[in-house]
N, CA and C atoms of all chains as a GROMACS GRO file, in nm:
protein
  597
    1MET      N    1  -2.785  -2.162  -0.460
    1MET     CA    2  -2.650  -2.162  -0.435
    1MET      C    3  -2.595  -2.069  -0.345
    2SER      N    4  -2.507  -2.051  -0.269
    2SER     CA    5  -2.458  -1.923  -0.189
    2SER      C    6  -2.370  -1.816  -0.308
    3ALA      N    7  -2.337  -1.723  -0.255
    3ALA     CA    8  -2.255  -1.636  -0.356
    3ALA      C    9  -2.098  -1.703  -0.347
    4LYS      N   10  -2.083  -1.757  -0.238
    4LYS     CA   11  -1.964  -1.796  -0.213
    4LYS      C   12  -1.940  -1.908  -0.302
    5ASP      N   13  -2.006  -2.017  -0.309
    5ASP     CA   14  -2.037  -2.115  -0.394
    5ASP      C   15  -2.033  -2.087  -0.542
    6GLN      N   16  -2.101  -1.983  -0.559
    6GLN     CA   17  -2.085  -1.942  -0.714
    6GLN      C   18  -2.004  -1.903  -0.750
    7ILE      N   19  -1.898  -1.789  -0.672
    7ILE     CA   20  -1.759  -1.739  -0.706
    7ILE      C   21  -1.683  -1.849  -0.717
    8GLN      N   22  -1.679  -1.954  -0.600
    8GLN     CA   23  -1.596  -2.072  -0.633
    8GLN      C   24  -1.592  -2.131  -0.758
    9GLN      N   25  -1.693  -2.137  -0.791
    9GLN     CA   26  -1.723  -2.221  -0.957
    9GLN      C   27  -1.691  -2.172  -1.062
   10THR      N   28  -1.728  -2.025  -1.057
   10THR     CA   29  -1.684  -1.952  -1.148
   10THR      C   30  -1.510  -1.931  -1.178
   11ILE      N   31  -1.447  -1.898  -1.067
   11ILE     CA   32  -1.321  -1.908  -1.073
   11ILE      C   33  -1.240  -2.049  -1.111
   12GLU      N   34  -1.314  -2.136  -1.070
   12GLU     CA   35  -1.260  -2.260  -1.120
   12GLU      C   36  -1.268  -2.289  -1.248
   13ALA      N   37  -1.387  -2.252  -1.334
   13ALA     CA   38  -1.438  -2.311  -1.449
   13ALA      C   39  -1.368  -2.200  -1.552
   14ASN      N   40  -1.322  -2.110  -1.518
   14ASN     CA   41  -1.245  -2.018  -1.612
   14ASN      C   42  -1.090  -1.950  -1.582
   15ASP      N   43  -1.016  -1.956  -1.657
   15ASP     CA   44  -0.868  -1.945  -1.637
   15ASP      C   45  -0.847  -1.793  -1.559
   16VAL      N   46  -0.933  -1.720  -1.647
   16VAL     CA   47  -0.895  -1.595  -1.595
   16VAL      C   48  -1.032  -1.513  -1.569
   17VAL      N   49  -1.059  -1.466  -1.446
   17VAL     CA   50  -1.180  -1.364  -1.417
   17VAL      C   51  -1.141  -1.258  -1.358
   18LEU      N   52  -1.232  -1.147  -1.409
   18LEU     CA   53  -1.223  -1.025  -1.351
   18LEU      C   54  -1.364  -0.982  -1.288
   19TYR      N   55  -1.388  -0.960  -1.170
   19TYR     CA   56  -1.480  -0.909  -1.092
   19TYR      C   57  -1.462  -0.739  -1.079
   20MET      N   58  -1.556  -0.709  -1.177
   20MET     CA   59  -1.558  -0.516  -1.206
   20MET      C   60  -1.672  -0.477  -1.187
   21LYS      N   61  -1.655  -0.350  -1.205
   21LYS     CA   62  -1.779  -0.273  -1.203
   21LYS      C   63  -1.851  -0.209  -1.371
   22GLY      N   64  -1.938  -0.272  -1.401
   22GLY     CA   65  -1.952  -0.278  -1.534
   22GLY      C   66  -1.902  -0.376  -1.607
   23SER      N   67  -1.883  -0.393  -1.771
   23SER     CA   68  -1.806  -0.476  -1.828
   23SER      C   69  -1.672  -0.448  -1.923
   24LYS      N   70  -1.633  -0.550  -1.948
   24LYS     CA   71  -1.508  -0.543  -2.025
   24LYS      C   72  -1.515  -0.440  -2.143
   25MET      N   73  -1.612  -0.439  -2.202
   25MET     CA   74  -1.659  -0.336  -2.274
   25MET      C   75  -1.674  -0.180  -2.266
   26MET      N   76  -1.752  -0.225  -2.133
   26MET     CA   77  -1.822  -0.069  -2.069
   26MET      C   78  -1.799  -0.083  -1.935
   27PRO      N   79  -1.695  -0.050  -1.890
   27PRO     CA   80  -1.658  -0.034  -1.741
   27PRO      C   81  -1.717   0.090  -1.684
   28GLN      N   82  -1.739   0.079  -1.566
   28GLN     CA   83  -1.852   0.185  -1.497
   28GLN      C   84  -1.754   0.264  -1.389
   29CYS      N   85  -1.624   0.217  -1.383
   29CYS     CA   86  -1.542   0.282  -1.255
   29CYS      C   87  -1.410   0.299  -1.332
   30GLY      N   88  -1.324   0.392  -1.273
   30GLY     CA   89  -1.187   0.392  -1.358
   30GLY      C   90  -1.078   0.285  -1.294
   31PHE      N   91  -1.096   0.265  -1.182
   31PHE     CA   92  -1.017   0.128  -1.157
   31PHE      C   93  -1.054   0.004  -1.237
   32SER      N   94  -1.191  -0.037  -1.257
   32SER     CA   95  -1.211  -0.143  -1.319
   32SER      C   96  -1.160  -0.128  -1.488
   33SER      N   97  -1.186  -0.012  -1.522
   33SER     CA   98  -1.150   0.025  -1.665
   33SER      C   99  -1.005  -0.007  -1.676
   34ARG      N  100  -0.924   0.035  -1.560
   34ARG     CA  101  -0.777   0.050  -1.602
   34ARG      C  102  -0.734  -0.110  -1.598
   35VAL      N  103  -0.791  -0.202  -1.515
   35VAL     CA  104  -0.751  -0.334  -1.551
   35VAL      C  105  -0.798  -0.420  -1.642
   36ALA      N  106  -0.930  -0.375  -1.681
   36ALA     CA  107  -0.996  -0.432  -1.812
   36ALA      C  108  -0.895  -0.396  -1.926
   37GLY      N  109  -0.876  -0.237  -1.912
   37GLY     CA  110  -0.792  -0.218  -2.045
   37GLY      C  111  -0.670  -0.283  -2.066
   38VAL      N  112  -0.600  -0.337  -1.932
   38VAL     CA  113  -0.485  -0.404  -1.986
   38VAL      C  114  -0.519  -0.521  -2.028
   39LEU      N  115  -0.592  -0.590  -1.952
   39LEU     CA  116  -0.623  -0.732  -2.014
   39LEU      C  117  -0.642  -0.744  -2.142
   40ASN      N  118  -0.741  -0.621  -2.196
   40ASN     CA  119  -0.780  -0.642  -2.352
   40ASN      C  120  -0.694  -0.605  -2.430
   41TYR      N  121  -0.589  -0.515  -2.380
   41TYR     CA  122  -0.495  -0.468  -2.459
   41TYR      C  123  -0.385  -0.597  -2.501
   42MET      N  124  -0.381  -0.671  -2.393
   42MET     CA  125  -0.273  -0.774  -2.390
   42MET      C  126  -0.346  -0.889  -2.445
   43GLY      N  127  -0.465  -0.877  -2.511
   43GLY     CA  128  -0.538  -0.983  -2.557
   43GLY      C  129  -0.569  -1.110  -2.489
   44VAL      N  130  -0.582  -1.101  -2.331
   44VAL     CA  131  -0.629  -1.208  -2.254
   44VAL      C  132  -0.750  -1.248  -2.294
   45ASP      N  133  -0.779  -1.386  -2.303
   45ASP     CA  134  -0.912  -1.439  -2.286
   45ASP      C  135  -0.969  -1.434  -2.152
   46TYR      N  136  -1.048  -1.364  -2.119
   46TYR     CA  137  -1.095  -1.358  -1.969
   46TYR      C  138  -1.258  -1.332  -1.937
   47LEU      N  139  -1.282  -1.386  -1.856
   47LEU     CA  140  -1.455  -1.372  -1.811
   47LEU      C  141  -1.466  -1.240  -1.728
   48ASP      N  142  -1.540  -1.145  -1.773
   48ASP     CA  143  -1.596  -1.029  -1.670
   48ASP      C  144  -1.718  -1.064  -1.641
   49VAL      N  145  -1.691  -0.998  -1.477
   49VAL     CA  146  -1.832  -1.036  -1.398
   49VAL      C  147  -1.872  -0.910  -1.358
   50ASP      N  148  -1.978  -0.866  -1.356
   50ASP     CA  149  -2.014  -0.742  -1.353
   50ASP      C  150  -2.080  -0.732  -1.196
   51VAL      N  151  -2.028  -0.676  -1.085
   51VAL     CA  152  -2.072  -0.682  -0.967
   51VAL      C  153  -2.185  -0.617  -0.927
   52LEU      N  154  -2.233  -0.502  -1.014
   52LEU     CA  155  -2.331  -0.407  -1.004
   52LEU      C  156  -2.450  -0.465  -1.021
   53ALA      N  157  -2.447  -0.564  -1.122
   53ALA     CA  158  -2.561  -0.644  -1.165
   53ALA      C  159  -2.601  -0.749  -1.036
   54ASP      N  160  -2.546  -0.786  -0.949
   54ASP     CA  161  -2.601  -0.853  -0.846
   54ASP      C  162  -2.504  -0.827  -0.687
   55PRO      N  163  -2.603  -0.746  -0.622
   55PRO     CA  164  -2.575  -0.729  -0.484
   55PRO      C  165  -2.483  -0.856  -0.411
   56GLU      N  166  -2.560  -0.949  -0.428
   56GLU     CA  167  -2.485  -1.054  -0.337
   56GLU      C  168  -2.340  -1.084  -0.392
   57VAL      N  169  -2.321  -1.108  -0.512
   57VAL     CA  170  -2.178  -1.127  -0.571
   57VAL      C  171  -2.091  -0.996  -0.520
   58ARG      N  172  -2.159  -0.865  -0.533
   58ARG     CA  173  -2.071  -0.751  -0.492
   58ARG      C  174  -2.021  -0.755  -0.365
   59GLN      N  175  -2.113  -0.805  -0.271
   59GLN     CA  176  -2.037  -0.809  -0.121
   59GLN      C  177  -1.977  -0.957  -0.099
   60GLY      N  178  -2.017  -1.050  -0.176
   60GLY     CA  179  -1.965  -1.198  -0.163
   60GLY      C  180  -1.819  -1.178  -0.226
   61ILE      N  181  -1.789  -1.143  -0.332
   61ILE     CA  182  -1.653  -1.125  -0.364
   61ILE      C  183  -1.564  -1.046  -0.266
   62LYS      N  184  -1.615  -0.944  -0.206
   62LYS     CA  185  -1.506  -0.901  -0.109
   62LYS      C  186  -1.491  -0.999   0.018
   63ASP      N  187  -1.600  -1.062   0.061
   63ASP     CA  188  -1.568  -1.165   0.173
   63ASP      C  189  -1.488  -1.283   0.135
   64PHE      N  190  -1.494  -1.322   0.015
   64PHE     CA  191  -1.459  -1.434  -0.035
   64PHE      C  192  -1.308  -1.412  -0.031
   65SER      N  193  -1.241  -1.310  -0.071
   65SER     CA  194  -1.100  -1.286  -0.090
   65SER      C  195  -1.038  -1.214   0.034
   66ASP      N  196  -1.140  -1.153   0.104
   66ASP     CA  197  -1.102  -1.063   0.225
   66ASP      C  198  -1.044  -0.943   0.167
   67TRP      N  199  -1.095  -0.883   0.085
   67TRP     CA  200  -1.060  -0.787  -0.008
   67TRP      C  201  -1.150  -0.692   0.003
   68PRO      N  202  -1.140  -0.566   0.027
   68PRO     CA  203  -1.265  -0.468   0.049
   68PRO      C  204  -1.293  -0.386  -0.102
   69THR      N  205  -1.232  -0.395  -0.220
   69THR     CA  206  -1.234  -0.323  -0.312
   69THR      C  207  -1.259  -0.429  -0.439
   70ILE      N  208  -1.333  -0.337  -0.558
   70ILE     CA  209  -1.333  -0.391  -0.693
   70ILE      C  210  -1.257  -0.312  -0.782
   71PRO      N  211  -1.184  -0.323  -0.868
   71PRO     CA  212  -1.188  -0.483  -0.920
   71PRO      C  213  -1.092  -0.590  -0.867
   72GLN      N  214  -1.124  -0.728  -0.885
   72GLN     CA  215  -1.026  -0.830  -0.822
   72GLN      C  216  -1.012  -0.925  -0.952
   73LEU      N  217  -0.908  -0.957  -0.953
   73LEU     CA  218  -0.820  -1.021  -1.069
   73LEU      C  219  -0.821  -1.181  -1.014
   74TYR      N  220  -0.859  -1.271  -1.078
   74TYR     CA  221  -0.814  -1.415  -1.046
   74TYR      C  222  -0.778  -1.490  -1.171
   75VAL      N  223  -0.668  -1.562  -1.126
   75VAL     CA  224  -0.594  -1.648  -1.224
   75VAL      C  225  -0.596  -1.800  -1.189
   76LYS      N  226  -0.634  -1.876  -1.259
   76LYS     CA  227  -0.650  -2.036  -1.246
   76LYS      C  228  -0.743  -2.056  -1.052
   77GLY      N  229  -0.810  -1.980  -1.043
   77GLY     CA  230  -0.856  -1.973  -0.920
   77GLY      C  231  -0.820  -1.918  -0.805
   78GLU      N  232  -0.673  -1.840  -0.837
   78GLU     CA  233  -0.622  -1.769  -0.719
   78GLU      C  234  -0.656  -1.636  -0.729
   79PHE      N  235  -0.656  -1.544  -0.627
   79PHE     CA  236  -0.668  -1.426  -0.615
   79PHE      C  237  -0.527  -1.344  -0.648
   80VAL      N  238  -0.527  -1.282  -0.747
   80VAL     CA  239  -0.416  -1.187  -0.794
   80VAL      C  240  -0.389  -1.083  -0.706
   81GLY      N  241  -0.502  -0.977  -0.713
   81GLY     CA  242  -0.491  -0.855  -0.666
   81GLY      C  243  -0.586  -0.753  -0.750
   82GLY      N  244  -0.577  -0.625  -0.669
   82GLY     CA  245  -0.668  -0.531  -0.714
   82GLY      C  246  -0.606  -0.466  -0.817
   83CYS      N  247  -0.654  -0.342  -0.833
   83CYS     CA  248  -0.600  -0.244  -0.950
   83CYS      C  249  -0.463  -0.179  -0.929
   84ASP      N  250  -0.440  -0.172  -0.825
   84ASP     CA  251  -0.306  -0.117  -0.788
   84ASP      C  252  -0.202  -0.234  -0.811
   85ILE      N  253  -0.237  -0.339  -0.765
   85ILE     CA  254  -0.112  -0.466  -0.768
   85ILE      C  255  -0.116  -0.535  -0.913
   86VAL      N  256  -0.227  -0.516  -1.000
   86VAL     CA  257  -0.228  -0.567  -1.112
   86VAL      C  258  -0.167  -0.470  -1.199
   87THR      N  259  -0.168  -0.314  -1.164
   87THR     CA  260  -0.088  -0.229  -1.255
   87THR      C  261   0.068  -0.234  -1.238
   88GLU      N  262   0.086  -0.267  -1.103
   88GLU     CA  263   0.251  -0.278  -1.073
   88GLU      C  264   0.294  -0.403  -1.136
   89MET      N  265   0.225  -0.493  -1.106
   89MET     CA  266   0.251  -0.624  -1.211
   89MET      C  267   0.307  -0.626  -1.334
   90THR      N  268   0.179  -0.545  -1.391
   90THR     CA  269   0.215  -0.532  -1.581
   90THR      C  270   0.340  -0.455  -1.578
   91LEU      N  271   0.367  -0.349  -1.504
   91LEU     CA  272   0.457  -0.273  -1.539
   91LEU      C  273   0.607  -0.319  -1.497
   92SER      N  274   0.603  -0.395  -1.411
   92SER     CA  275   0.717  -0.517  -1.343
   92SER      C  276   0.752  -0.609  -1.435
   93GLY      N  277   0.651  -0.669  -1.508
   93GLY     CA  278   0.664  -0.763  -1.600
   93GLY      C  279   0.615  -0.891  -1.505
   94GLU      N  280   0.587  -0.868  -1.389
   94GLU     CA  281   0.536  -1.007  -1.305
   94GLU      C  282   0.432  -1.044  -1.360
   95LEU      N  283   0.326  -0.968  -1.405
   95LEU     CA  284   0.201  -1.023  -1.492
   95LEU      C  285   0.247  -1.122  -1.580
   96ASP      N  286   0.339  -1.108  -1.675
   96ASP     CA  287   0.372  -1.163  -1.778
   96ASP      C  288   0.416  -1.320  -1.722
   97THR      N  289   0.508  -1.327  -1.630
   97THR     CA  290   0.542  -1.420  -1.570
   97THR      C  291   0.444  -1.519  -1.505
   98LEU      N  292   0.336  -1.458  -1.422
   98LEU     CA  293   0.238  -1.545  -1.379
   98LEU      C  294   0.153  -1.595  -1.509
   99PHE      N  295   0.143  -1.539  -1.608
   99PHE     CA  296   0.057  -1.566  -1.701
   99PHE      C  297   0.134  -1.684  -1.761
  100ASP      N  298   0.270  -1.677  -1.773
  100ASP     CA  299   0.341  -1.776  -1.818
  100ASP      C  300   0.347  -1.902  -1.769
  101GLN      N  301   0.364  -1.888  -1.612
  101GLN     CA  302   0.360  -1.999  -1.550
  101GLN      C  303   0.221  -2.066  -1.527
  102LYS      N  304   0.111  -1.985  -1.540
  102LYS     CA  305   0.001  -2.062  -1.536
  102LYS      C  306  -0.041  -2.109  -1.688
  103GLY      N  307   0.020  -2.087  -1.794
  103GLY     CA  308  -0.034  -2.122  -1.905
  103GLY      C  309  -0.136  -2.034  -1.984
  104VAL      N  310  -0.146  -1.901  -1.943
  104VAL     CA  311  -0.251  -1.833  -2.005
  104VAL      C  312  -0.190  -1.741  -2.090
  105GLY      N  313  -0.267  -1.723  -2.234
  105GLY     CA  314  -0.215  -1.683  -2.338
  105GLY      C  315  -0.242  -1.548  -2.337
  106TYR      N  316  -0.142  -1.462  -2.382
  106TYR     CA  317  -0.145  -1.322  -2.391
  106TYR      C  318  -0.053  -1.273  -2.484
  107ASN      N  319  -0.053  -1.121  -2.544
  107ASN     CA  320   0.039  -1.098  -2.627
  107ASN      C  321   0.164  -1.022  -2.567
  108LYS      N  322   0.274  -1.097  -2.594
  108LYS     CA  323   0.380  -1.029  -2.539
  108LYS      C  324   0.429  -0.888  -2.588
  109GLU      N  325   0.407  -0.872  -2.705
  109GLU     CA  326   0.444  -0.741  -2.759
  109GLU      C  327   0.356  -0.631  -2.726
  110ALA      N  328   0.226  -0.673  -2.694
  110ALA     CA  329   0.141  -0.545  -2.637
  110ALA      C  330   0.163  -0.510  -2.476
  111ALA      N  331   0.234  -0.633  -2.410
  111ALA     CA  332   0.267  -0.605  -2.268
  111ALA      C  333   0.392  -0.497  -2.268
  112ASP      N  334   0.467  -0.517  -2.380
  112ASP     CA  335   0.595  -0.457  -2.371
  112ASP      C  336   0.577  -0.346  -2.418
  113LYS      N  337   0.470  -0.298  -2.520
  113LYS     CA  338   0.421  -0.140  -2.538
  113LYS      C  339   0.377  -0.095  -2.393
  114ILE      N  340   0.281  -0.165  -2.336
  114ILE     CA  341   0.263  -0.072  -2.236
  114ILE      C  342   0.325  -0.019  -2.140
  115ARG      N  343   0.450  -0.133  -2.140
  115ARG     CA  344   0.564  -0.089  -2.046
  115ARG      C  345   0.661   0.044  -2.089
  116GLU      N  346   0.673   0.021  -2.222
  116GLU     CA  347   0.720   0.142  -2.319
  116GLU      C  348   0.648   0.265  -2.296
  117ALA      N  349   0.532   0.247  -2.305
  117ALA     CA  350   0.433   0.382  -2.280
  117ALA      C  351   0.457   0.453  -2.153
  118ASN      N  352   0.478   0.378  -2.039
  118ASN     CA  353   0.498   0.401  -1.909
  118ASN      C  354   0.604   0.413  -1.822
  119ALA      N  355   0.728   0.396  -1.940
  119ALA     CA  356   0.862   0.413  -1.881
  119ALA      C  357   0.920   0.545  -1.820
  120MET      N  358  -1.990   1.085   0.392
  120MET     CA  359  -1.911   1.185   0.420
  120MET      C  360  -1.763   1.146   0.358
  121ALA      N  361  -1.714   1.217   0.300
  121ALA     CA  362  -1.574   1.213   0.258
  121ALA      C  363  -1.458   1.206   0.363
  122MET      N  364  -1.363   1.162   0.358
  122MET     CA  365  -1.239   1.178   0.469
  122MET      C  366  -1.155   1.255   0.444
  123GLU      N  367  -1.064   1.335   0.501
  123GLU     CA  368  -0.966   1.410   0.475
  123GLU      C  369  -0.843   1.333   0.495
  124GLY      N  370  -0.741   1.385   0.415
  124GLY     CA  371  -0.611   1.318   0.377
  124GLY      C  372  -0.553   1.286   0.555
  125LYS      N  373  -0.576   1.366   0.635
  125LYS     CA  374  -0.496   1.354   0.770
  125LYS      C  375  -0.572   1.235   0.846
  126ASP      N  376  -0.685   1.208   0.807
  126ASP     CA  377  -0.775   1.098   0.908
  126ASP      C  378  -0.725   0.974   0.819
  127ILE      N  379  -0.689   0.956   0.690
  127ILE     CA  380  -0.644   0.837   0.632
  127ILE      C  381  -0.528   0.815   0.698
  128GLU      N  382  -0.447   0.900   0.686
  128GLU     CA  383  -0.304   0.884   0.763
  128GLU      C  384  -0.306   0.856   0.901
  129ALA      N  385  -0.377   0.922   0.975
  129ALA     CA  386  -0.380   0.880   1.130
  129ALA      C  387  -0.456   0.730   1.137
  130LEU      N  388  -0.529   0.662   1.057
  130LEU     CA  389  -0.583   0.536   1.080
  130LEU      C  390  -0.476   0.435   1.018
  131ILE      N  391  -0.393   0.478   0.928
  131ILE     CA  392  -0.285   0.388   0.908
  131ILE      C  393  -0.188   0.402   0.992
  132ARG      N  394  -0.161   0.514   1.051
  132ARG     CA  395  -0.036   0.532   1.155
  132ARG      C  396  -0.074   0.477   1.287
  133ALA      N  397  -0.218   0.459   1.314
  133ALA     CA  398  -0.241   0.382   1.410
  133ALA      C  399  -0.175   0.237   1.422
  134ALA      N  400  -0.192   0.187   1.290
  134ALA     CA  401  -0.166   0.054   1.283
  134ALA      C  402  -0.017   0.013   1.258
  135PHE      N  403   0.022   0.126   1.194
  135PHE     CA  404   0.201   0.120   1.153
  135PHE      C  405   0.258   0.240   1.187
  136PRO      N  406   0.292   0.248   1.329
  136PRO     CA  407   0.343   0.352   1.368
  136PRO      C  408   0.496   0.407   1.328
  137GLN      N  409   0.543   0.301   1.264
  137GLN     CA  410   0.714   0.353   1.229
  137GLN      C  411   0.697   0.365   1.059
  138ALA      N  412   0.587   0.355   1.012
  138ALA     CA  413   0.573   0.377   0.884
  138ALA      C  414   0.623   0.506   0.823
  139GLN      N  415   0.662   0.511   0.680
  139GLN     CA  416   0.669   0.603   0.608
  139GLN      C  417   0.546   0.626   0.534
  140ILE      N  418   0.462   0.739   0.546
  140ILE     CA  419   0.333   0.717   0.497
  140ILE      C  420   0.300   0.852   0.400
  141THR      N  421   0.264   0.845   0.312
  141THR     CA  422   0.236   0.960   0.219
  141THR      C  423   0.113   0.951   0.149
  142VAL      N  424   0.013   1.025   0.216
  142VAL     CA  425  -0.136   1.068   0.152
  142VAL      C  426  -0.121   1.133   0.044
  143THR      N  427  -0.217   1.132  -0.045
  143THR     CA  428  -0.217   1.245  -0.187
  143THR      C  429  -0.365   1.228  -0.246
  144ASP      N  430  -0.401   1.387  -0.230
  144ASP     CA  431  -0.551   1.386  -0.309
  144ASP      C  432  -0.528   1.401  -0.441
  145THR      N  433  -0.552   1.280  -0.534
  145THR     CA  434  -0.487   1.258  -0.664
  145THR      C  435  -0.573   1.351  -0.774
  146ALA      N  436  -0.712   1.382  -0.726
  146ALA     CA  437  -0.808   1.444  -0.809
  146ALA      C  438  -0.826   1.601  -0.754
  147GLY      N  439  -0.773   1.626  -0.633
  147GLY     CA  440  -0.804   1.757  -0.593
  147GLY      C  441  -0.939   1.788  -0.529
  148ASP      N  442  -1.000   1.670  -0.546
  148ASP     CA  443  -1.150   1.665  -0.517
  148ASP      C  444  -1.204   1.630  -0.375
  149GLY      N  445  -1.088   1.597  -0.268
  149GLY     CA  446  -1.099   1.528  -0.144
  149GLY      C  447  -1.191   1.386  -0.145
  150ASN      N  448  -1.200   1.347  -0.265
  150ASN     CA  449  -1.269   1.206  -0.278
  150ASN      C  450  -1.187   1.100  -0.335
  151HIS      N  451  -1.061   1.124  -0.402
  151HIS     CA  452  -0.984   1.020  -0.475
  151HIS      C  453  -0.828   1.040  -0.407
  152TRP      N  454  -0.816   0.932  -0.326
  152TRP     CA  455  -0.676   0.947  -0.262
  152TRP      C  456  -0.581   0.834  -0.308
  153ALA      N  457  -0.466   0.851  -0.268
  153ALA     CA  458  -0.339   0.771  -0.325
  153ALA      C  459  -0.287   0.755  -0.197
  154ALA      N  460  -0.218   0.659  -0.136
  154ALA     CA  461  -0.156   0.609  -0.024
  154ALA      C  462  -0.036   0.541  -0.032
  155GLU      N  463   0.088   0.610  -0.007
  155GLU     CA  464   0.224   0.491   0.003
  155GLU      C  465   0.236   0.493   0.149
  156VAL      N  466   0.263   0.353   0.152
  156VAL     CA  467   0.291   0.332   0.296
  156VAL      C  468   0.433   0.204   0.287
  157ILE      N  469   0.529   0.267   0.341
  157ILE     CA  470   0.645   0.183   0.352
  157ILE      C  471   0.702   0.150   0.496
  158ASP      N  472   0.680   0.029   0.519
  158ASP     CA  473   0.714  -0.030   0.656
  158ASP      C  474   0.752  -0.155   0.667
  159GLU      N  475   0.853  -0.161   0.755
  159GLU     CA  476   0.930  -0.269   0.830
  159GLU      C  477   0.856  -0.384   0.794
  160SER      N  478   0.720  -0.377   0.895
  160SER     CA  479   0.678  -0.527   0.903
  160SER      C  480   0.594  -0.561   0.765
  161PHE      N  481   0.622  -0.537   0.675
  161PHE     CA  482   0.592  -0.573   0.513
  161PHE      C  483   0.660  -0.685   0.504
  162ARG      N  484   0.793  -0.685   0.525
  162ARG     CA  485   0.893  -0.768   0.480
  162ARG      C  486   0.832  -0.890   0.483
  163GLY      N  487   0.852  -0.982   0.390
  163GLY     CA  488   0.811  -1.133   0.394
  163GLY      C  489   0.654  -1.138   0.350
  164MET      N  490   0.601  -1.060   0.338
  164MET     CA  491   0.461  -1.037   0.273
  164MET      C  492   0.458  -1.015   0.131
  165ASN      N  493   0.362  -1.106   0.075
  165ASN     CA  494   0.332  -1.069  -0.060
  165ASN      C  495   0.264  -0.917  -0.076
  166ARG      N  496   0.231  -0.864  -0.204
  166ARG     CA  497   0.157  -0.739  -0.203
  166ARG      C  498   0.024  -0.768  -0.156
  167VAL      N  499  -0.041  -0.891  -0.168
  167VAL     CA  500  -0.200  -0.884  -0.116
  167VAL      C  501  -0.206  -0.871   0.020
  168GLN      N  502  -0.091  -0.942   0.091
  168GLN     CA  503  -0.075  -0.932   0.219
  168GLN      C  504  -0.073  -0.817   0.294
  169GLN      N  505   0.028  -0.721   0.212
  169GLN     CA  506   0.054  -0.623   0.258
  169GLN      C  507  -0.050  -0.521   0.241
  170GLN      N  508  -0.125  -0.527   0.137
  170GLN     CA  509  -0.238  -0.417   0.098
  170GLN      C  510  -0.344  -0.462   0.186
  171ARG      N  511  -0.359  -0.572   0.244
  171ARG     CA  512  -0.480  -0.627   0.315
  171ARG      C  513  -0.469  -0.577   0.466
  172ALA      N  514  -0.310  -0.569   0.488
  172ALA     CA  515  -0.314  -0.513   0.624
  172ALA      C  516  -0.314  -0.361   0.660
  173VAL      N  517  -0.304  -0.295   0.520
  173VAL     CA  518  -0.344  -0.139   0.535
  173VAL      C  519  -0.495  -0.112   0.522
  174TYR      N  520  -0.552  -0.213   0.429
  174TYR     CA  521  -0.708  -0.194   0.422
  174TYR      C  522  -0.758  -0.245   0.562
  175ALA      N  523  -0.720  -0.331   0.645
  175ALA     CA  524  -0.738  -0.366   0.748
  175ALA      C  525  -0.766  -0.229   0.859
  176SER      N  526  -0.635  -0.162   0.848
  176SER     CA  527  -0.628  -0.055   0.928
  176SER      C  528  -0.731   0.059   0.924
  177LEU      N  529  -0.771   0.064   0.797
  177LEU     CA  530  -0.876   0.174   0.768
  177LEU      C  531  -1.020   0.113   0.800
  178LYS      N  532  -1.018   0.026   0.882
  178LYS     CA  533  -1.141  -0.038   0.974
  178LYS      C  534  -1.283  -0.019   0.898
  179GLY      N  535  -1.300  -0.065   0.777
  179GLY     CA  536  -1.408  -0.081   0.691
  179GLY      C  537  -1.471   0.044   0.607
  180ARG      N  538  -1.391   0.104   0.609
  180ARG     CA  539  -1.418   0.270   0.563
  180ARG      C  540  -1.402   0.242   0.390
  181MET      N  541  -1.359   0.134   0.397
  181MET     CA  542  -1.341   0.127   0.202
  181MET      C  543  -1.468   0.045   0.154
  182ASP      N  544  -1.551  -0.012   0.267
  182ASP     CA  545  -1.653  -0.117   0.238
  182ASP      C  546  -1.775  -0.033   0.190
  183GLY      N  547  -1.879  -0.100   0.117
  183GLY     CA  548  -2.018  -0.095   0.096
  183GLY      C  549  -2.032   0.022   0.037
  184PRO      N  550  -2.148   0.058  -0.023
  184PRO     CA  551  -2.178   0.189  -0.086
  184PRO      C  552  -2.185   0.327   0.008
  185GLN      N  553  -2.199   0.297   0.150
  185GLN     CA  554  -2.188   0.392   0.246
  185GLN      C  555  -2.040   0.428   0.273
  186GLY      N  556  -1.964   0.343   0.208
  186GLY     CA  557  -1.811   0.385   0.255
  186GLY      C  558  -1.745   0.514   0.234
  187GLU      N  559  -1.691   0.576   0.356
  187GLU     CA  560  -1.653   0.690   0.326
  187GLU      C  561  -1.529   0.721   0.235
  188LEU      N  562  -1.457   0.633   0.207
  188LEU     CA  563  -1.336   0.628   0.108
  188LEU      C  564  -1.400   0.595  -0.017
  189HIS      N  565  -1.406   0.668  -0.120
  189HIS     CA  566  -1.451   0.608  -0.202
  189HIS      C  567  -1.338   0.536  -0.323
  190ALA      N  568  -1.241   0.612  -0.338
  190ALA     CA  569  -1.114   0.563  -0.405
  190ALA      C  570  -0.982   0.608  -0.333
  191LEU      N  571  -0.924   0.467  -0.295
  191LEU     CA  572  -0.768   0.482  -0.273
  191LEU      C  573  -0.680   0.413  -0.291
  192ALA      N  574  -0.588   0.451  -0.391
  192ALA     CA  575  -0.509   0.378  -0.455
  192ALA      C  576  -0.381   0.356  -0.363
  193LEU      N  577  -0.330   0.221  -0.358
  193LEU     CA  578  -0.256   0.190  -0.244
  193LEU      C  579  -0.118   0.158  -0.295
  194THR      N  580  -0.016   0.198  -0.236
  194THR     CA  581   0.108   0.138  -0.274
  194THR      C  582   0.157   0.087  -0.151
  195THR      N  583   0.237  -0.037  -0.144
  195THR     CA  584   0.288  -0.053  -0.027
  195THR      C  585   0.462  -0.122  -0.032
  196LYS      N  586   0.526  -0.072   0.044
  196LYS     CA  587   0.670  -0.132   0.021
  196LYS      C  588   0.720  -0.137   0.143
  197VAL      N  589   0.849  -0.246   0.132
  197VAL     CA  590   0.930  -0.261   0.243
  197VAL      C  591   1.061  -0.153   0.223
  198PRO      N  592   1.110  -0.100   0.357
  198PRO     CA  593   1.216   0.016   0.337
  198PRO      C  594   1.325  -0.043   0.279
  199GLU      N  595   1.401   0.018   0.194
  199GLU     CA  596   1.500  -0.046   0.113
  199GLU      C  597   1.656  -0.061   0.210
   0.00000   0.00000   0.00000
């Protein structure tokens, strides 16, 4: 299976997928760490894919989304953004709205706490 | 090869001549950058489209293990 097909299958089979460097428990890059940290804290059930484990996926995910950087967040098969966009959306509440619309469970109080701490 | 802030700004400037561009060395190590780009052409685009356009202006320098730009935090906005 090509990297593209593999990615397509993964993001269709899992509601929330984070392509990152390292794992959600042990991120290997500050940008990946920031997004994984937000999702962990908000109690989102998501699949973490370590791009460092597979060079084909590492390049494949960039071609797939036409986006040159890692991490990349996908919700219900759609590319949401990288670290900067996810951070902005978390602080503005847009990420909550997206999860609400897509029926993804998360802890609203935790999301509010992140916003309070960064206000 | 690491890039300098003025090189980053020049690349973005070439694609967005009228933009307000602020490039900051966030770690003071010449390797971790932040760029804020405010441009009228972003109007009507979502953030993914805006940032994709900025990445395109950097012409592959973000890519791959040999990418000259290791870390660039992007903020894109439409003028108020």
